[in-house]
C-alpha angles and dihedrals in degrees: 000000000000121000088248089071107083103165138023146172116231119204129182115236091246096062131101120204104218094170143051103294089208088077090066093039090058095052120108118251125224128267089269096048102264136104122183145138121272114236094232088063095039093053097034091241098318105099127167117256112296112198094185090055091047089050091054094244096120130022112249094238091053099053107108136198113245095206093097120026138165107209134195100206094193090062092045090053089061089067107042091156094070094094094049090047089048093052090051089050090055091058088054094047107042093171090073112109103167091072102176092038093049093048090050092048091047088056104034111020093099100057108021120119117244115233131204114279091240088077093064111023112180104222094208090054094043090050091050091052091048094235122169122240110272141163102300148109108265121209114204093196121161099025091301091159110091111183092187094063099074094170094062114105094211091055089048091052090053091050092047092057095037092057088055093051130092089247094068094080134144087261091056094047093049091048089049091053090047092053091048090051092050092046089052092050090048092051091051091051091050092048091053090050091051093049093046090050092051098043116114093000128132118231116218118197118193122207147102123299089246087066095052097103091047093048092044090052 
């Protein structure tokens, strides 16, 4: 980015900003130019495996999620070597699988500022806790969107914003209908195969006599 850009908000592609983004913009960044949400808070104590934490490189309570970040670019520019150092670190820790996140943590975990969890709400965790939709940034990490559960409020929130986006176009809707039609045809073919396979066959159930009523049922 050009030198004229001094500050930015980074958002993962699987986030929905269900709040006034100015709230995040007006937050303070950390001493090293980064503000983010630690994964312990974002997951309510149930984070994904963290190889750098297990290796003792980063304290568990300092490892942050890189899905939502407030960045002071001027401070980042003071340390241009962080990417090169991070790539070298990855070769020394082959168990790392969140490459960008682990590089960023390796460079910034020590001095970043922790933000409120509402700026990076993990949908899977929020759903597990039964929380209501509120003013927040929702992170649909790990396939958290389930289009088949139409009663779920987090799925509805996703649909609400998706229908307002450029991706919800006539081409998308027609492709969706086509895939539904294909899936319906495939299910009918499979059902016929199952019935043909089962037709005229005897079923043999093995078990004790005491289980007869249960097996018969």
